[in-house]
C-alpha positions in Angstrom: 134.9 43.5 114.9 137.7 45.9 113.7 136.1 46.1 110.3 132.7 46.7 112.0 134.1 49.8 113.8 135.9 51.0 110.7 132.6 50.8 108.8 130.9 52.8 111.6 133.6 55.5 111.3 133.2 55.7 107.6 129.4 55.9 107.7 129.6 58.5 110.4 132.0 60.6 108.4 129.7 60.4 105.3 126.7 61.4 107.5 128.6 64.4 108.9 129.6 65.4 105.4 126.1 65.1 104.1 124.7 67.0 106.9 127.4 69.7 106.5 126.5 69.9 102.8 122.8 70.1 103.5 123.4 72.8 106.0 125.9 74.8 103.9 125.0 78.4 103.5 123.7 79.2 100.1 126.0 81.2 97.7 125.5 84.9 98.0 124.9 86.0 94.4 124.4 89.5 93.1 122.9 90.1 89.6 122.9 93.4 87.8 119.2 93.7 87.2 115.9 92.0 88.0 115.5 89.9 84.8 118.9 88.4 85.1 118.4 87.9 88.8 115.4 85.7 88.1 117.3 83.5 85.6 120.1 83.0 88.1 117.5 81.9 90.7 116.0 79.3 88.3 119.4 77.7 87.8 120.7 78.1 91.4 117.6 77.0 93.2 117.9 76.7 96.9 121.8 76.7 96.7 121.9 80.4 96.0 120.6 83.6 97.5 120.1 86.2 94.7 119.7 89.9 95.0 119.5 92.3 92.1 121.2 95.7 92.1 118.6 97.4 89.8 115.3 96.4 91.4 112.0 95.4 89.8 110.5 98.4 87.9 113.9 99.9 87.8 115.8 101.3 84.7 119.2 99.6 84.2 120.4 102.4 82.0 119.8 105.2 84.5 120.6 103.3 87.7 122.7 105.1 90.2 124.4 102.8 92.8 124.6 103.6 96.4 127.3 102.8 99.1 124.9 100.0 100.2 125.2 98.4 96.7 129.0 98.5 97.0 128.7 96.7 100.3 126.5 94.0 98.6 129.2 93.4 95.9 131.9 93.2 98.6 130.1 90.4 100.3 129.2 88.5 97.2 130.5 85.0 96.2 129.5 85.7 92.5 128.4 88.7 90.5 126.5 88.3 87.2 126.0 91.0 84.6 124.4 90.9 81.1 127.0 92.9 79.1 127.1 94.6 75.7 127.3 97.9 77.6 124.0 97.7 79.4 125.6 98.1 82.9 127.9 101.1 82.2 127.9 101.9 85.9 129.0 98.5 87.1 132.8 98.7 86.6 133.0 101.8 88.9 130.8 100.0 91.4 133.1 96.9 91.4 136.1 99.1 91.9 134.5 101.1 94.7 133.3 97.9 96.5 136.6 96.1 96.7 135.0 92.9 95.1 138.0 90.7 94.6 136.9 88.5 91.7 135.6 89.5 88.2 131.9 89.9 87.4 130.7 87.0 85.1 129.2 88.2 81.7 126.2 85.9 81.0 125.8 87.1 77.3 129.2 85.6 76.4 128.7 83.7 73.1 125.6 85.5 72.0 125.6 87.1 68.6 124.7 90.8 69.1 122.7 92.8 66.7 123.9 96.2 65.7 122.1 99.5 65.8 120.7 100.7 62.5 122.0 104.2 63.0 124.9 105.7 64.9 124.1 108.3 67.5 125.7 109.3 70.9 123.7 106.7 72.7 124.7 103.9 70.4 128.3 104.9 70.8 128.0 104.3 74.5 126.9 100.7 73.7 129.6 100.4 71.0 126.9 100.3 68.4 125.5 97.1 69.9 122.0 96.5 71.1 122.4 95.2 74.8 118.8 93.9 75.2 119.6 90.3 74.4 117.0 88.7 76.8 114.1 89.7 74.6 115.0 86.7 72.3 114.3 83.6 74.3 117.1 81.7 72.6 119.6 84.1 74.0 118.4 83.3 77.5 119.2 79.7 77.0 122.8 80.7 76.5 122.6 82.7 79.7 121.5 79.6 81.4 124.5 77.7 80.1 127.0 80.3 81.3 125.3 80.6 84.7 125.2 76.9 85.1 128.9 76.7 84.4 129.8 79.5 86.8 127.7 78.1 89.7 129.3 74.7 89.2 132.8 76.1 89.2 132.2 78.0 92.4 130.2 75.2 94.1 131.2 71.8 92.7 129.1 70.0 95.3 125.9 71.5 93.8 126.8 70.5 90.2 124.0 67.9 89.9 121.5 70.3 91.3 122.5 73.1 88.9 122.5 70.7 86.0 119.0 69.4 86.7 117.6 73.0 87.3 119.2 74.2 84.1 117.8 71.3 82.1 114.3 71.8 83.4 114.4 75.6 82.7 115.8 75.2 79.2 112.7 73.0 78.5 110.5 75.8 79.7 112.3 78.3 77.6 111.9 76.1 74.5 108.1 75.9 75.2 108.0 79.7 75.7 109.8 80.3 72.4 107.4 78.1 70.5 104.4 79.7 72.1 105.6 83.2 71.2 106.1 82.2 67.5 102.6 80.7 67.4 101.1 83.8 68.9 102.9 86.2 66.5 101.9 84.1 63.5 98.3 84.7 64.4 98.8 88.4 63.4 98.8 89.3 59.7 102.3 90.3 58.7 101.2 93.8 57.6 100.0 94.5 61.1 103.0 93.4 63.0 104.1 97.0 64.0 104.3 98.5 67.4 105.4 101.9 68.8 107.3 101.8 72.1 109.2 104.5 74.0 112.7 103.3 73.3 114.6 100.8 71.2 114.6 97.8 73.6 112.8 95.2 71.6 115.2 94.7 68.6 116.0 91.1 69.5 112.3 90.3 69.9 111.6 91.9 66.5 114.5 90.0 64.8 113.5 86.7 66.4 109.8 86.8 66.0 109.0 89.1 63.1 107.7 92.3 64.7 108.6 95.8 63.6 109.3 98.1 66.4 109.4 102.0 66.2 110.6 104.2 69.0 111.5 107.9 69.5 114.6 107.1 71.7 117.5 105.0 70.9 118.9 102.0 72.7 119.1 103.8 76.1 116.5 105.7 78.0 119.1 108.4 78.6 119.2 109.4 74.8 117.4 112.4 73.6 115.1 112.2 70.6 115.6 115.2 68.2 112.6 117.2 66.9 113.6 116.0 63.4 113.5 112.4 64.5 110.2 112.8 66.2 108.6 114.4 63.2 109.9 111.7 60.9 108.5 109.0 63.2 105.1 110.7 63.3 105.0 110.7 59.5 106.0 107.0 59.4 103.4 106.0 61.9 100.7 107.8 59.9 101.9 106.5 56.6 102.0 102.9 57.8 98.8 103.1 59.9 100.5 102.0 63.1 97.7 102.0 65.7 99.4 100.3 68.7 101.6 102.0 71.2 102.9 101.0 74.6 104.5 102.5 77.7 107.3 100.7 79.4 107.2 100.0 83.2 110.6 101.6 83.9 110.5 104.6 81.5 109.0 108.1 81.2 105.9 107.9 79.1 105.5 111.5 78.0 107.3 111.4 74.7 105.5 108.3 73.4 102.3 109.8 74.6 102.8 113.0 72.6 103.6 111.0 69.5 100.5 108.9 69.9 98.4 111.9 70.3 99.8 113.5 67.1 99.1 110.2 65.2 95.8 109.0 66.6 97.4 105.8 67.9 95.5 104.2 70.8 97.1 103.3 74.2 97.6 99.5 74.3 99.0 99.1 77.8 102.3 98.6 79.5 105.3 96.4 78.5 108.0 95.1 80.8 111.1 95.1 78.5 114.1 95.8 80.8 112.7 95.0 84.3 110.4 92.6 86.0 107.2 93.8 87.8 106.8 93.5 91.5 106.0 90.1 92.9 102.2 90.9 92.7 102.5 92.3 89.0 102.0 90.4 85.8 105.8 90.0 85.0 107.2 88.7 88.3 109.6 86.4 86.6 111.1 86.2 83.1 108.7 83.5 81.7 105.7 85.6 82.9 107.3 88.8 81.5 107.6 87.3 78.0 104.2 85.8 77.9 102.6 88.9 79.2 104.3 91.2 76.7 103.5 88.9 73.8 99.8 88.7 74.7 99.6 92.5 75.1 101.3 93.1 71.7 99.3 90.5 69.8 96.0 91.9 71.1 97.1 95.5 70.2 98.4 94.5 66.7 95.0 92.8 66.0 93.2 96.0 67.0 92.1 95.0 70.5 93.0 98.2 72.4 92.4 98.7 76.1 
């Protein structure tokens, strides 16, 4: 009888613990920008509540935090950033918020690519291109780092995080394979695209596309008249016919260059920000598939 009651007590304690675990509030997680926020959600699942400081259709270079953003950081269990100088405003925000821990850099372990030329903009990034997520393989490293950070903060959710990360890595592998197949369908000589700023270097290196842009790594950089003239000459010389706007950037300069060269508008790319939930790039996988489809059609001469 005594053993029977002891068993009841143990079973009851286990039930209470499982109910408590099931009802535990999700981790309050803040990501620096929308692309990263989506990847954190994929790994965290229902055990995290994620908000992004830079919203969908926002520019992570030009973002200006508000006192409300400082409050969000102060209440966060974890803060994630990409790194390599993308979020130059974040250190000041962390200090102002009183956030007690350190922000986790998800690009740890990624081999960066260097800017081809040095200018004031590239010095701000330390000569390093921060747009690492435009190579799918780099996002797999993000997933590893996010999984480890979530497991450390919430050991009870370790199995959930591991299962979510494994599933998402398989989706990323399929995405990477599909992008390579799509780009291979374009003759090498035609794999050239004009965009407004230099945000697709990792995509170009990984998948074999040559990107030209009047601005440097950041949308806050100024393109000189000499650089613009040289770019116009190159576009004419190499017969580059495809140009794109970016959802978070001012399109005026790239429109002027296109007008001077006869390039045709080819649509809008999402290179640093997701679209709204109703748009074509509401999550990272959709963003990369949409961008690839747009660019492949343009490089083949199918302009909108």
